[in-house]
C-alpha positions as CSV (number, residue, x, y, z in Angstrom):
1,M,95.3,-9.0,123.7
2,K,96.2,-5.7,125.3
3,S,94.4,-2.5,124.8
4,A,95.7,0.9,123.5
5,R,95.3,2.2,127.1
6,E,97.7,-0.4,128.3
7,I,100.4,0.3,125.8
8,M,100.2,4.1,125.2
9,S,102.5,6.8,126.3
10,G,100.4,8.7,128.8
11,S,99.7,12.3,129.0
12,A,100.0,13.5,125.5
13,E,101.0,17.2,125.4
14,C,99.2,19.2,122.9
15,A,100.0,21.9,120.5
16,S,97.3,24.7,120.6
17,V,95.6,25.8,117.4
18,N,96.9,29.2,118.2
19,D,100.6,28.3,118.7
20,T,103.0,29.2,115.9
21,L,104.8,26.4,114.1
22,A,108.1,27.8,115.7
23,D,106.3,27.2,119.2
24,A,105.3,23.6,118.1
25,A,108.7,22.9,116.9
26,R,110.4,23.9,120.2
27,R,107.8,21.8,122.0
28,M,108.7,18.8,119.8
29,R,112.4,19.5,120.5
30,D,111.9,19.9,124.3
31,L,109.8,16.7,124.5
32,D,112.0,14.8,122.0
33,V,109.0,13.8,119.8
34,G,108.3,14.2,116.0
35,A,104.6,14.9,116.3
36,L,102.1,16.6,118.5
37,P,98.3,16.5,118.8
38,I,96.6,19.7,118.0
39,C,94.1,20.8,120.6
40,G,91.5,23.6,120.3
41,D,90.4,26.1,122.9
42,D,87.9,23.5,124.0
43,D,90.7,20.9,124.6
44,R,89.3,18.7,121.9
45,L,91.6,17.1,119.4
46,K,91.7,19.0,116.2
47,G,94.5,17.2,114.3
48,M,98.2,16.3,114.4
49,I,101.3,18.4,113.6
50,T,104.6,16.7,112.6
51,D,108.1,18.0,112.2
52,R,107.7,17.0,108.6
53,D,104.6,19.2,108.1
54,I,106.6,22.1,109.5
55,A,109.6,21.6,107.2
56,V,107.7,20.7,103.9
57,R,104.5,22.7,104.2
58,C,105.8,25.9,105.8
59,V,109.7,26.4,105.6
60,A,110.0,24.8,102.1
61,E,107.2,26.9,100.8
62,G,109.0,30.0,102.0
63,Q,106.6,30.8,104.9
64,D,107.5,32.1,108.3
65,P,107.1,29.4,111.1
66,N,107.1,32.3,113.5
67,T,103.8,33.6,112.0
68,V,102.1,30.6,110.5
69,T,99.8,28.9,113.2
70,V,99.3,25.3,114.0
71,A,95.7,25.7,112.9
72,E,96.7,26.6,109.3
73,L,98.3,23.2,108.9
74,A,95.6,21.1,110.6
75,E,93.6,19.2,108.0
76,G,90.5,17.1,108.4
77,K,89.4,14.8,111.1
78,P,92.4,13.3,112.9
79,V,92.9,9.5,113.0
80,T,92.5,8.2,116.4
81,I,92.2,5.0,118.4
82,G,89.8,4.3,121.2
83,A,91.4,3.6,124.6
84,D,89.9,0.2,125.0
85,D,90.7,-0.8,121.4
86,S,93.2,-3.7,120.9
87,V,96.8,-3.4,119.8
88,E,95.8,-5.2,116.5
89,E,93.1,-2.5,115.9
90,A,95.7,0.2,116.4
91,L,98.0,-1.6,113.9
92,R,95.1,-1.9,111.4
93,T,94.3,1.8,111.8
94,M,98.0,2.8,111.3
95,S,98.2,0.6,108.1
96,E,95.0,1.8,106.6
97,H,95.7,5.4,107.1
98,G,99.4,5.4,106.7
99,V,100.2,7.0,110.0
100,R,103.0,6.2,112.6
101,R,101.3,7.5,115.8
102,L,97.7,7.5,116.9
103,P,96.1,9.9,119.6
104,V,94.4,7.7,122.2
105,I,90.8,9.0,123.0
106,D,88.6,8.0,125.9
107,G,85.2,9.5,125.1
108,H,86.1,13.0,123.8
109,D,89.4,13.1,126.1
110,L,92.8,12.8,124.7
111,I,94.6,10.5,127.2
112,G,97.8,9.5,125.4
113,M,99.6,8.5,122.2
114,V,100.3,5.1,120.7
115,S,103.4,4.9,118.5
116,Q,104.6,2.0,116.1
117,A,107.3,1.3,118.8
118,D,104.6,0.9,121.5
119,I,102.9,-1.5,119.2
120,A,106.1,-3.5,118.3
121,R,106.9,-4.0,122.0
122,N,103.4,-5.5,122.5
123,L,102.8,-7.5,119.2
124,P,102.8,-11.2,119.1
125,D,105.7,-12.5,116.9
126,D,103.5,-13.6,114.1
127,K,102.2,-10.1,113.6
128,V,105.6,-8.4,113.3
129,G,105.3,-8.7,109.5
130,D,102.1,-6.6,109.7
131,L,104.0,-3.9,111.6
132,V,106.7,-3.8,108.9
133,E,104.2,-3.4,106.3
134,A,102.5,-0.6,108.3
135,I,105.9,1.4,108.7
136,S,106.4,1.0,105.0
137,A,102.9,2.3,104.2
138,A,103.4,5.2,106.6
139,R,106.7,6.2,105.0
140,A,105.3,5.9,101.5
141,N,102.4,8.2,102.5
142,N,104.5,10.8,104.6
């Protein structure tokens, strides 16, 4: 079984806790992604920000994405996966927490991201149903 390190998309670009939501949205657009890890001034992972967070928790609430910072939407401890954890562990973690993407951590360092698509490409055929279940759970929770 492959590890998260073997299937991840490398070099995850972070949004800074000090970035505005407009900054984060532009970075998502430029990278063609729907989520970014949030990193603090110490380069440690502080959370995740999604395009949906920006739309629902800022714009729909009448707030200004040019003034609201990424830190204001960061909540709790981010759900992560260890670099040497298996693909099946990544799938279990996604299902349990209802998330579609996992930051990959090696020690305290963010080294990449694992998405459901990364998992799908590396999952044994008999586990595809688990992935479909994880996607459904993530959609119900997001």
